[in-house]
All heavy atoms as an XYZ file, in Angstrom:
643
protein
N      29.188      2.343     -8.865
C      27.908      2.557     -8.196
C      27.575      1.342     -7.323
O      27.991      0.232     -7.595
C      26.799      2.781     -9.214
C      26.956      4.038    -10.066
S      26.871      5.573     -9.150
C      25.129      5.757     -8.910
N      26.795      1.598     -6.296
C      26.376      0.580     -5.340
C      24.970      0.103     -5.692
O      24.072      0.921     -5.893
C      26.378      1.191     -3.928
C      25.758      0.359     -2.812
C      26.669     -0.824     -2.479
C      25.527      1.215     -1.576
N      24.781     -1.216     -5.757
C      23.435     -1.740     -5.975
C      22.733     -1.801     -4.627
O      23.229     -2.423     -3.682
C      23.455     -3.120     -6.626
C      22.078     -3.617     -6.927
N      21.313     -3.089     -7.937
C      21.318     -4.554     -6.317
C      20.138     -3.687     -7.949
N      20.116     -4.583     -6.966
N      21.562     -1.143     -4.512
C      20.808     -1.046     -3.268
C      19.406     -1.604     -3.450
O      18.735     -1.269     -4.421
C      20.725      0.422     -2.833
C      19.735      0.687     -1.741
C      19.870      0.099     -0.493
C      18.665      1.537     -1.953
C      18.949      0.341      0.510
C      17.739      1.795     -0.957
C      17.880      1.198      0.283
N      19.006     -2.473     -2.516
C      17.636     -2.987     -2.511
C      17.045     -2.809     -1.127
O      17.709     -3.088     -0.120
C      17.592     -4.469     -2.892
C      17.907     -4.704     -4.340
C      17.623     -6.121     -4.802
O      17.417     -7.015     -3.951
O      17.615     -6.330     -6.028
N      15.801     -2.337     -1.094
C      15.031     -2.210      0.133
C      13.795     -3.078     -0.032
O      13.018     -2.880     -0.975
C      14.642     -0.756      0.388
C      13.717     -0.489      1.578
C      14.337     -0.984      2.886
C      13.387      0.991      1.668
N      13.634     -4.053      0.878
C      12.572     -5.042      0.764
C      11.787     -5.097      2.078
O      12.376     -5.042      3.151
C      13.164     -6.442      0.471
C      12.071     -7.479      0.286
C      14.069     -6.400     -0.744
N      10.459     -5.203      1.972
C       9.602     -5.454      3.129
C       8.911     -6.793      2.902
O       8.978     -7.332      1.788
C       8.529     -4.342      3.294
O       7.632     -4.393      2.189
C       9.156     -2.957      3.414
N       8.227     -7.323      3.916
C       7.504     -8.585      3.680
C       6.461     -8.482      2.568
O       6.136     -9.477      1.928
C       6.831     -8.863      5.027
C       7.705     -8.190      6.023
C       8.204     -6.940      5.327
N       5.960     -7.279      2.308
C       4.927     -7.108      1.293
C       5.450     -6.923     -0.120
O       4.817     -7.338     -1.080
C       4.039     -5.894      1.623
C       3.181     -6.052      2.860
C       3.964     -5.790      4.140
O       4.879     -4.940      4.119
O       3.681     -6.430      5.152
N       6.620     -6.246     -0.265
C       7.061     -5.914     -1.622
C       8.517     -5.467     -1.673
O       9.130     -5.171     -0.652
C       6.186     -4.798     -2.199
C       6.324     -3.472     -1.451
C       5.439     -2.408     -2.050
C       5.568     -1.120     -1.253
N       4.785     -0.049     -1.793
N       9.023     -5.397     -2.892
C      10.316     -4.784     -3.169
C      10.074     -3.283     -3.276
O       9.369     -2.829     -4.176
C      10.894     -5.332     -4.477
C      12.182     -4.694     -4.980
C      13.332     -4.928     -4.000
C      12.528     -5.239     -6.349
N      10.623     -2.510     -2.340
C      10.389     -1.066     -2.306
C      11.331     -0.350     -3.266
O      10.913      0.548     -4.002
C      10.568     -0.524     -0.869
C      10.381      0.984     -0.817
C       9.602     -1.210      0.076
N      12.606     -0.738     -3.282
C      13.603     -0.116     -4.159
C      14.593     -1.145     -4.669
O      14.954     -2.071     -3.955
C      14.426      0.935     -3.393
C      13.688      2.166     -3.003
C      13.419      3.002     -4.260
N      12.533      4.082     -3.943
C      12.928      5.285     -3.584
N      14.193      5.569     -3.495
N      12.038      6.216     -3.326
N      15.052     -0.946     -5.873
C      16.158     -1.697     -6.441
C      16.811     -0.771     -7.448
O      16.250     -0.525     -8.521
C      15.674     -2.986     -7.115
O      16.777     -3.685     -7.670
N      17.975     -0.210     -7.075
C      18.590      0.811     -7.922
C      20.080      0.939     -7.646
O      20.581      0.442     -6.644
C      17.902      2.155     -7.702
C      17.968      2.654     -6.273
C      17.106      3.878     -6.024
O      16.917      4.672     -6.943
O      16.627      4.024     -4.896
N      20.751      1.621     -8.557
C      22.173      1.926     -8.417
C      22.297      3.324     -7.816
O      21.710      4.280     -8.330
C      22.870      1.881     -9.778
C      22.734      0.559    -10.511
C      23.393     -0.593     -9.789
O      24.512     -0.414     -9.272
O      22.786     -1.682     -9.739
N      23.056      3.440     -6.715
C      23.222      4.717     -6.022
C      24.693      4.913     -5.675
O      25.503      3.994     -5.785
C      22.358      4.776     -4.739
C      20.879      4.651     -5.078
C      22.766      3.711     -3.742
N      25.019      6.120     -5.193
C      26.394      6.402     -4.778
C      26.665      5.858     -3.374
O      27.657      5.184     -3.140
C      26.669      7.912     -4.829
C      27.999      8.283     -4.281
N      29.180      7.930     -4.893
C      28.355      8.945     -3.144
C      30.201      8.363     -4.174
N      29.719      8.980     -3.106
N      25.765      6.179     -2.418
C      25.967      5.780     -1.028
C      24.624      5.683     -0.315
O      23.685      6.401     -0.643
C      26.846      6.795     -0.286
C      27.097      6.448      1.167
S      28.219      7.570      2.018
C      27.148      8.968      2.314
N      24.561      4.798      0.693
C      23.376      4.668      1.533
C      23.843      4.693      2.989
O      24.824      4.035      3.343
C      22.619      3.355      1.253
C      21.408      3.218      2.173
C      22.190      3.282     -0.205
N      23.136      5.468      3.829
C      23.391      5.471      5.269
C      22.233      4.739      5.946
O      21.070      5.090      5.741
C      23.528      6.909      5.819
C      23.745      6.886      7.321
C      24.686      7.634      5.129
N      22.587      3.716      6.726
C      21.606      2.824      7.346
C      21.602      3.040      8.858
O      22.668      3.116      9.470
C      21.954      1.348      7.025
C      20.956      0.394      7.657
C      22.040      1.124      5.525
N      20.406      3.100      9.488
C      20.345      3.223     10.947
C      20.529      1.864     11.628
O      19.569      1.167     11.939
C      18.942      3.798     11.187
C      18.126      3.257     10.060
C      19.074      3.190      8.878
N      21.769      1.472     11.843
C      22.048      0.197     12.504
C      21.822      0.293     14.001
O      21.840      1.385     14.574
N      21.619     -0.839     14.648
C      21.395     -0.816     16.095
C      22.638     -0.387     16.866
O      22.527      0.111     17.981
C      20.923     -2.194     16.608
O      21.839     -3.186     16.174
C      19.535     -2.524     16.107
N      23.817     -0.546     16.277
C      25.061     -0.102     16.909
C      25.437      1.310     16.481
O      26.492      1.819     16.862
C      26.207     -1.063     16.555
C      25.970     -2.484     16.995
C      26.019     -2.642     18.508
O      26.884     -2.001     19.141
O      25.184     -3.381     19.048
N      24.602      1.944     15.664
C      24.861      3.286     15.150
C      24.701      3.320     13.648
O      24.690      2.282     12.988
N      24.572      4.520     13.115
C      24.422      4.676     11.672
C      25.712      4.261     10.965
O      26.810      4.501     11.478
C      24.109      6.131     11.321
C      22.735      6.567     11.802
O      22.012      5.739     12.385
O      22.394      7.741     11.596
N      25.574      3.663      9.778
C      26.760      3.329      8.992
C      26.489      3.595      7.518
O      25.388      3.398      7.037
C      27.218      1.874      9.215
C      26.219      0.816      8.841
C      26.242      0.242      7.584
C      25.267      0.391      9.757
C      25.327     -0.744      7.238
C      24.353     -0.599      9.426
C      24.384     -1.175      8.160
N      27.517      4.090      6.846
C      27.430      4.391      5.422
C      28.014      3.261      4.605
O      28.993      2.636      5.003
N      27.403      3.000      3.455
C      27.862      1.934      2.566
C      28.115      2.526      1.183
O      27.232      3.147      0.593
C      26.820      0.795      2.460
C      27.315     -0.293      1.519
C      26.506      0.220      3.829
N      29.332      2.343      0.700
C      29.738      2.725     -0.654
C      30.058      1.449     -1.437
O      30.223      0.373     -0.842
C      30.986      3.601     -0.614
C      30.848      4.978      0.016
C      32.213      5.530      0.392
C      30.143      5.909     -0.936
N      30.193      1.579     -2.737
C      30.620      0.444     -3.557
C      31.943     -0.099     -3.022
O      32.821      0.657     -2.625
C      30.793      0.896     -5.010
C      31.206     -0.218     -5.935
C      31.389      0.252     -7.370
O      31.604      1.455     -7.581
O      31.328     -0.600     -8.259
N      32.067     -1.424     -2.966
C      33.298     -2.049     -2.498
C      33.383     -2.197     -0.986
O      34.428     -2.594     -0.466
N      32.315     -1.897     -0.258
C      32.302     -2.022      1.207
C      32.569     -3.473      1.606
O      32.164     -4.398      0.912
C      30.943     -1.574      1.739
C      30.901     -1.334      3.213
N      30.904     -2.350      4.136
C      30.839     -0.176      3.923
C      30.845     -1.829      5.344
N      30.807     -0.507      5.248
N      33.236     -3.664      2.732
C      33.493     -5.013      3.244
C      32.165     -5.692      3.594
O      31.207     -5.016      3.968
C      34.371     -4.934      4.489
N      32.101     -7.015      3.486
C      30.878     -7.728      3.858
C      30.484     -7.427      5.303
O      31.341     -7.308      6.181
C      31.259     -9.201      3.689
C      32.362     -9.184      2.679
C      33.125     -7.917      2.958
N      29.172     -7.300      5.520
C      28.670     -6.885      6.831
C      27.225     -7.335      6.981
O      26.473     -7.324      6.007
C      28.749     -5.352      6.931
C      28.053     -4.662      8.088
C      28.899     -4.795      9.347
C      27.859     -3.189      7.777
N      26.856     -7.716      8.197
C      25.441     -7.930      8.535
C      25.169     -7.136      9.788
O      26.000     -7.072     10.688
C      25.138     -9.407      8.777
C      25.064    -10.186      7.489
S      24.055    -11.658      7.599
C      22.436    -10.994      7.803
N      23.993     -6.492      9.840
C      23.622     -5.680     10.991
C      22.114     -5.701     11.157
O      21.378     -5.806     10.176
C      24.083     -4.232     10.787
O      23.620     -3.387     11.830
N      21.671     -5.579     12.395
C      20.254     -5.345     12.617
C      20.003     -3.855     12.397
O      20.911     -3.025     12.509
C      19.832     -5.772     14.038
O      20.718     -5.192     14.987
C      19.834     -7.284     14.173
N      18.771     -3.526     12.063
C      18.391     -2.150     11.747
C      17.410     -1.659     12.809
O      16.456     -2.359     13.139
C      17.754     -2.068     10.340
C      17.219     -0.686     10.042
C      18.769     -2.494      9.278
N      17.661     -0.472     13.338
C      16.729      0.124     14.298
C      15.751      1.024     13.552
O      15.971      1.349     12.379
C      17.481      0.916     15.361
C      18.072      2.218     14.879
C      18.712      3.026     16.020
N      18.972      4.386     15.605
C      19.947      4.780     14.823
N      20.803      3.891     14.317
N      20.093      6.047     14.509
N      14.688      1.428     14.205
C      13.745      2.373     13.607
C      14.478      3.677     13.311
O      15.207      4.194     14.166
C      12.583      2.656     14.567
C      11.730      1.422     14.841
O      11.997      0.362     14.242
O      10.811      1.536     15.662
N      14.312      4.179     12.108
C      14.985      5.419     11.728
C      14.867      5.650     10.239
O      14.046      5.031      9.561
N      15.721      6.551      9.731
C      15.690      6.918      8.321
C      16.893      6.370      7.581
O      18.031      6.544      8.023
C      15.669      8.441      8.151
C      14.364      9.043      8.608
O      13.306      8.442      8.459
N      14.428     10.229      9.169
N      16.632      5.728      6.446
C      17.694      5.384      5.503
C      17.906      6.617      4.634
O      16.939      7.224      4.171
C      17.296      4.176      4.636
C      17.280      2.918      5.492
C      18.221      4.023      3.440
C      16.883      1.669      4.738
N      19.165      7.006      4.441
C      19.495      8.140      3.578
C      20.126      7.607      2.303
O      21.116      6.889      2.349
C      20.453      9.093      4.281
C      19.874      9.703      5.538
C      20.871     10.564      6.281
O      22.055     10.635      5.877
O      20.474     11.175      7.281
N      19.554      7.981      1.161
C      20.027      7.500     -0.137
C      20.655      8.664     -0.892
O      19.980      9.644     -1.208
C      18.864      6.911     -0.956
C      18.194      5.783     -0.174
C      19.359      6.431     -2.320
C      16.859      5.371     -0.739
N      21.944      8.557     -1.167
C      22.682      9.566     -1.932
C      22.855      9.031     -3.342
O      23.566      8.052     -3.566
C      24.044      9.837     -1.293
C      23.947     10.479      0.066
C      23.755      9.711      1.213
C      24.045     11.853      0.215
C      23.663     10.295      2.467
C      23.952     12.456      1.473
C      23.765     11.663      2.582
O      23.672     12.252      3.825
N      22.205      9.658     -4.293
C      22.243      9.181     -5.679
C      23.559      9.515     -6.388
O      23.983      8.785     -7.275
C      21.085      9.770     -6.454
C      19.757      9.296     -5.905
C      18.621      9.618     -6.857
N      17.350      9.251     -6.269
C      16.930      8.013     -6.112
N      17.670      7.015     -6.494
N      15.761      7.759     -5.554
N      24.187     10.642     -6.030
C      25.433     11.057     -6.672
C      26.449     11.450     -5.613
O      26.108     11.637     -4.444
C      25.203     12.261     -7.602
O      24.773     13.379     -6.810
C      24.162     11.958     -8.671
N      27.694     11.609     -6.027
C      28.763     11.982     -5.107
C      28.757     13.472     -4.785
O      29.410     13.906     -3.840
C      30.118     11.594     -5.699
N      28.040     14.272     -5.562
C      27.999     15.707     -5.302
C      27.135     16.003     -4.091
O      26.459     15.133     -3.563
C      27.463     16.466     -6.531
O      26.156     15.973     -6.843
C      28.376     16.278     -7.734
N      27.104     17.236     -3.651
C      26.468     17.616     -2.405
C      24.954     17.683     -2.400
O      24.394     18.451     -1.636
N      24.293     16.920     -3.241
C      22.823     16.933     -3.246
C      22.279     16.351     -1.950
O      22.859     15.447     -1.370
C      22.285     16.133     -4.431
C      22.635     16.757     -5.760
O      23.007     17.926     -5.816
N      22.541     15.982     -6.815
N      21.128     16.854     -1.511
C      20.488     16.337     -0.303
C      20.037     14.898     -0.541
O      19.564     14.571     -1.627
C      19.302     17.212      0.074
N      20.155     14.054      0.484
C      19.749     12.657      0.301
C      18.235     12.504      0.338
O      17.524     13.305      0.936
C      20.372     11.957      1.512
C      20.388     13.018      2.569
C      20.687     14.299      1.821
N      17.763     11.444     -0.311
C      16.373     11.029     -0.168
C      16.306     10.193      1.106
O      17.209      9.399      1.379
C      15.946     10.183     -1.358
C      14.551      9.638     -1.227
C      14.155      8.716     -2.362
O      14.949      8.533     -3.296
O      13.043      8.161     -2.293
N      15.267     10.368      1.907
C      15.141      9.579      3.125
C      13.901      8.695      3.061
O      12.872      9.098      2.521
C      15.073     10.469      4.388
O      13.938     11.324      4.291
C      16.329     11.293      4.545
N      14.050      7.497      3.596
C      12.943      6.554      3.698
C      12.907      6.061      5.137
O      13.916      5.562      5.657
C      13.109      5.366      2.739
C      13.149      5.835      1.283
C      11.985      4.352      2.939
C      13.413      4.733      0.290
N      11.782      6.194      5.781
C      11.603      5.739      7.165
C      11.464      4.217      7.170
O      10.676      3.655      6.397
C      10.346      6.385      7.750
C      10.012      5.938      9.138
C      10.677      6.810     10.148
N      10.337      6.315     11.485
C      11.126      6.466     12.512
N      12.260      7.113     12.395
N      10.789      6.001     13.684
N      12.248      3.563      8.041
C      12.158      2.116      8.186
C      11.949      1.760      9.650
O      12.314      2.524     10.544
C      13.415      1.378      7.651
C      13.536      1.529      6.153
C      14.664      1.835      8.346
N      11.350      0.606      9.863
C      11.151      0.084     11.211
C      11.708     -1.326     11.269
O      11.199     -2.225     10.604
C       9.664      0.091     11.573
C       9.076      1.474     11.662
C       7.601      1.471     12.005
O       7.037      0.396     12.314
O       7.000      2.556     11.966
N      12.773     -1.496     12.041
C      13.365     -2.803     12.286
C      13.835     -3.519     11.041
O      13.650     -3.065      9.927
N      14.504     -4.630     11.263
C      14.937     -5.455     10.150
C      16.421     -5.756     10.194
O      17.064     -5.690     11.247
N      16.952     -6.091      9.031
C      18.348     -6.477      8.883
C      18.933     -5.827      7.640
O      18.211     -5.556      6.684
C      18.481     -7.999      8.729
C      18.030     -8.761      9.931
C      16.717     -9.174     10.050
C      18.910     -9.053     10.950
C      16.278     -9.871     11.157
C      18.484     -9.750     12.072
C      17.173    -10.157     12.179
N      20.248     -5.600      7.670
C      20.973     -5.104      6.500
C      22.126     -6.051      6.210
O      22.784     -6.535      7.139
C      21.505     -3.699      6.750
N      22.337     -6.323      4.931
C      23.463     -7.163      4.521
C      24.206     -6.485      3.389
O      23.609     -6.055      2.402
C      22.986     -8.529      4.056
C      24.130     -9.413      3.591
C      23.695    -10.760      3.049
O      22.496    -10.953      2.790
O      24.573    -11.605      2.867
N      25.531     -6.405      3.549
C      26.408     -5.922      2.491
C      27.213     -7.129      2.016
O      27.809     -7.844      2.826
C      27.374     -4.825      2.986
C      28.260     -4.342      1.846
C      26.612     -3.667      3.606
N      27.199     -7.365      0.699
C      28.013     -8.433      0.129
C      28.547     -7.959     -1.223
O      28.420     -6.779     -1.560
C      27.227     -9.752      0.031
C      25.979     -9.634     -0.811
O      25.942     -8.894     -1.803
N      24.932    -10.354     -0.438
N      29.128     -8.881     -1.995
C      29.733     -8.486     -3.272
C      28.709     -7.951     -4.266
O      29.063     -7.246     -5.200
C      30.522     -9.651     -3.884
C      29.691    -10.835     -4.303
C      29.315    -11.788     -3.163
O      29.835    -11.650     -2.043
O      28.477    -12.669     -3.410
N      27.429     -8.253     -4.077
C      26.378     -7.761     -4.977
C      25.876     -6.374     -4.596
O      25.192     -5.733     -5.381
C      25.214     -8.747     -5.009
C      25.576    -10.081     -5.645
C      24.395    -11.036     -5.745
N      23.688    -11.235     -4.488
C      24.030    -12.139     -3.556
N      25.073    -12.899     -3.746
N      23.312    -12.262     -2.466
N      26.135     -5.930     -3.350
C      25.686     -4.617     -2.922
C      25.061     -4.656     -1.533
O      25.422     -5.490     -0.710
N      24.115     -3.755     -1.291
C      23.446     -3.615      0.003
C      21.981     -4.006     -0.130
O      21.278     -3.510     -0.998
C      23.529     -2.159      0.482
C      22.638     -1.767      1.658
C      23.033     -2.508      2.934
C      22.683     -0.264      1.877
N      21.538     -4.907      0.764
C      20.131     -5.263      0.845
C      19.648     -4.968      2.253
O      20.274     -5.409      3.225
C      19.906     -6.759      0.527
O      20.416     -7.035     -0.774
C      18.426     -7.111      0.590
N      18.550     -4.213      2.362
C      17.922     -3.950      3.650
C      16.571     -4.667      3.647
O      15.739     -4.417      2.775
C      17.739     -2.447      3.911
C      16.989     -2.208      5.220
C      19.101     -1.731      3.932
N      16.394     -5.558      4.610
C      15.138     -6.279      4.793
C      14.456     -5.619      5.985
O      14.832     -5.852      7.132
C      15.391     -7.762      5.072
C      16.255     -8.489      4.046
C      16.652     -9.859      4.562
C      15.527     -8.584      2.730
N      13.486     -4.753      5.720
C      12.842     -3.974      6.773
C      11.475     -4.546      7.108
O      10.762     -5.045      6.223
C      12.701     -2.520      6.335
N      11.096     -4.449      8.383
C       9.747     -4.858      8.771
C       8.710     -3.937      8.146
O       7.664     -4.384      7.717
C       9.634     -4.854     10.296
C      10.493     -5.912     10.944
C      10.530     -5.804     12.456
O       9.669     -5.105     13.043
O      11.427     -6.408     13.053
N       9.018     -2.636      8.086
C       8.156     -1.646      7.432
C       9.030     -0.573      6.799
O      10.089     -0.249      7.299
C       7.232     -0.961      8.438
C       6.148     -1.871      8.973
C       5.133     -1.123      9.790
N       4.508     -0.099      8.956
C       3.839      0.939      9.449
N       3.717      1.119     10.727
N       3.292      1.820      8.633
N       8.552     -0.009      5.707
C       9.236      1.114      5.048
C       8.173      2.062      4.517
O       7.181      1.632      3.936
C      10.121      0.624      3.906
N       8.381      3.366      4.731
C       7.402      4.369      4.281
C       8.071      5.363      3.362
O       9.053      5.940      3.658
C       6.821      5.097      5.489
C       6.137      4.165      6.454
C       5.727      4.844      7.754
O       5.954      6.055      7.899
O       5.200      4.146      8.599
């Protein structure tokens, strides 16, 4: 499982183990699974899609505005200016 955190300047919005997250990067959307290579990207306004399991369940979406995403050995952290 992938450790995912979504943080805004006001609070920690999410911290959980998930199957996959799709992030709206400024160069295009990118998916992150466990074991993804290290990466840093800016985030454009859009929806983060959170897939809790590998089966075909619909993803949960969270609207974000701007920010940064970092993938490292601990997982994926998205630092968003706003998240709804």
